[in-house]
N, C-alpha and C positions, 0 to 999 in steps of 0.2 A: 703481530708483536711490534710495539712502538719503541724504537731506539731513540733515546732522548739525549745521549751524549756520545761523542766519539773523539778521537784524537786526544784522549786524556792520558796523563802520566801518573802512574801509581807509585806512591812512596810508602813503604811498609816500615812501621816503627816497632822495634822489638820490645819484649817485656824485660823485667828485672833479671839480673845475673847473666844475661846473654848479650850477644851482639847481633848485627844484621844477618849473620850467618844462619840464624835459626829460621829465617824465611827462605833459605836457598831453594827448597823444593817448590814452594809456591812461586817464587820469582822465575824459576826455570819453566814452569808450566805456563805462567802468564806470557812469557816471551815466546814460547812455542805456539801460543794462541794469538800471536801478533800484537801483544800489548807491550808498552814501554813500562818497565818495572824496575824499581830501585829499593834497596834495603841498606841504608847507611848505618854505620856505628854511631851510637850516641856518645856523649862525653863520658870518658872513664870506662867505656865498654869496648870489648873486642880489641881491635888494633889500637884503641885510644886508652887502654888500661893505665899507662903511666900517668895520665892526668888525674887519676881518681881522687887523690887526697885533697885537691882543690875544687872539685866539682860541686856546684850548687844546683838547685832546681832550675834557676833562671838560665843556666847554661844550655839546657836542652833545646828550648825553642830557638835560641840563637844559633846553635849548631845546625839544626834542621833547616832553618830559614836560610842560612848561608849555603848549605848544600843545594837547596832548591834554586837559589840565585846563581850559584856557580855552574850549575848544570842547565841553566836557561829553561827551567820548567815553569810553565805559566798556566796550565790547566791541571792542577794536581788533585788527585784523590788520595787523601791521607787515610791509612789503615793502621790502627794500633791495637795491640793485644795487651791486656792486663794494665801495667803502669803505662804502656804505650797509649792507652786511651787518654790518660792525663796529658801526655805529650801532644796528642792530636788537638786537645783543647787549647793548650798553650801556643802551639804553632799556628793553628787556625786563626786565633785572635791577633797573632803577630803579623801575618801576611794574608789577610782575607781576600785581597785582590788576586791572589795566585791560587787559591783553593776553591775547587768547584764541588767538592763532596767530602764528607768525613764519615769514616766507618769505624765502629767500635766492635771488635771481636772479643767478647768477654772482657771488655775494657772498663777501667775506672772512669767515672764521670764525677768530678768533685764540684762542690759549691765554692764560691769565692771565699778565700781565707782559710779553707780547710787543708789539712795535710793528708797525705796518702794513708798514714797510719790511722787517722780518724775513721777511715772507711774500712779498716781491717779489724778482725777479732783482736782483743786486747793483748793476747800473748805475743803478737808481732812486735809490740813496743817494749816488751820486758827486757830485751837485750840492749836497748839503746844506751842506757847509762854507762855501760861497760865499754862502749866503743869510743876510741880516742883518735883514730886515724881515718875516719870517714869511710871505713870499709865494713858495710853490713854483710855478715858472712852468708854463704850459701846455706839454706835450710837443711836439716837432716835429710839425707838421701831417702830414708825409708818413708818419710812423709811425702816427699816429692813423687816417689814411685807410686805410692798407693792412692794419692789424691789428685795429682796433676797429670800423671803419665800412665794411668791405670789401663789405658787402651793401647799401650805400646808393649812390644816384647821386652823381656828383660835385657836382651842384648842391645836393643835400640836405646833403652833407658840408660844403660851403662855408657854407651858411646856418647850420648847427648850430655849426660852429667859431667863427663870428663872435660867438657869445654866450658862449663859454668865458671864464673868468676865473681868475686865480691861485688856488691852493689854500692854505688855512692850513697852513703847514708842520708845525706841532705836531700836527696830526691824523695825520701820518705818523710823527713821531718820538717822541711821548709813549708811554710804556708803558701798555698798557690794563689797568686793574684789572677783571678779569673773574672774580674768585673766586666771586661770587654766581651768575654765569651758569652756571658749571660745577659748583657744589656745592650751591646752594640748592634743596631739594626742590620748592618752589613753582615756581621757574623751570624746573627740569628737567621738570616735569609739563606745561608748556605745549607743545602740538603744534608741530612744526617741519617745514618742507618745503624742498626745494632744487629750483630750476629751472635746467636746463643748456641754455645756448645752444650747440648742437652745432657751430656754425661759428666759435666764439670763438677768436681768435688773438691776444688781447691780449699774451700772453707767447709766446716762441718755442716750438718743439716740445719742448725740454727741460723747459719749465715748463707745458706744455699741461694736465697733470693736476693743476696747482696748485689748481684749483677743485674738481674732482670726480675722484677721491675724496679727494685729500690733505687738503683743507680741509673738505669736506662731512662727512667721517666724524667730525669733532669735534662734530657736532650730536648724536651718539648716534643714537637711533632717529628716522628722518625719512621722510616720503613724498617722491616724486620725480616730476618731469615734465620734458619736453624741449620746446624751441621751435626752429623751423627757421631760426635766425639766429645772429648773432654777439653782441657785447658790448652792443649798443645796440638791442635789439629794440623798445624803446619808441618808436623812430623809424620802423622799417620793417616791423615785425610786431606792431603794438600789439594787434590783435584776438586773435592767437594767444597773446600774453603775458597779456592780460586773461583769456582763457578758462582758461589754466593756473592763474592765481592763484585764480580762483573755484572751479575744480575742486578744488584742493588745500585751500582754506580752508573750503569749505562742504559738500563732498560726501564720502561714504565711499569711492566708487570714482571712478576717473579716466576722463575722455574722453567723457562723455555729456551734460555740462552744456549745451553749445552746442545740441544737438538737443532735449533735454528741455525747456528753457525757450524754445526757438525764438529764441535770442539773435540769430541772423542777421537776423531780421525787424526787430530793434530797433537794428541796428548803424548807425553813421553812414555807412558806405560804401553800404549798402543803401538807407537813407533818402535819401541824396544822389542815388542813381541812379534813384529812383522818380519 
């Protein structure tokens, strides 16, 4: 097994309507496995909710780049889920000298000048004209439960949804300036990976392939892994997701990290049962 990277720092970027807290289980596992892991709140999210009315799409890469700079991180693996994939694109092109790998877990990959809503089914844009305070509301809970969290227990769904907050609308409606991501040779040379949640039903069947291959192919050359869950594996399959992330970022070949490093002996579930 050829290890190709070490001493990297992982920065996990959260999806819409949530903060860095949604990565708590994965971050705990990564740290138990000897990795440096971070999951900061984006602008208008989590502890930064009071900022929401003034947040634009351009604020996200600025906030993440500042976090990376303030924490003296210089070998960063960016990992983004859903809209977090767009934030990986934006942050990677902002500080390419500090990023050594980008990973999209069911993450959006946009073209230059595209908005996030351009990559979603049209009904996601229907509510926009009625929003005046930059607060895109949390989707109906029954849709989230049945399409995004269908592999979680009802109790876990309820506990998670209780923490969801409105999303800064301009993160959905601002056109993404991604010229550097798609054309800058330095950014293009950064290794990229895509993790597919094989049970993801965020979009209906017509849009199922919106993630892979319709969006993933925009990465150019990339490595690939699968996890046995839906859109929120950080909740119900955190060890599998953490393993896939390490496999893709640190090793030349897939699938042996868990046994090679005996990560199972260091996992929170094993330690808790001991």
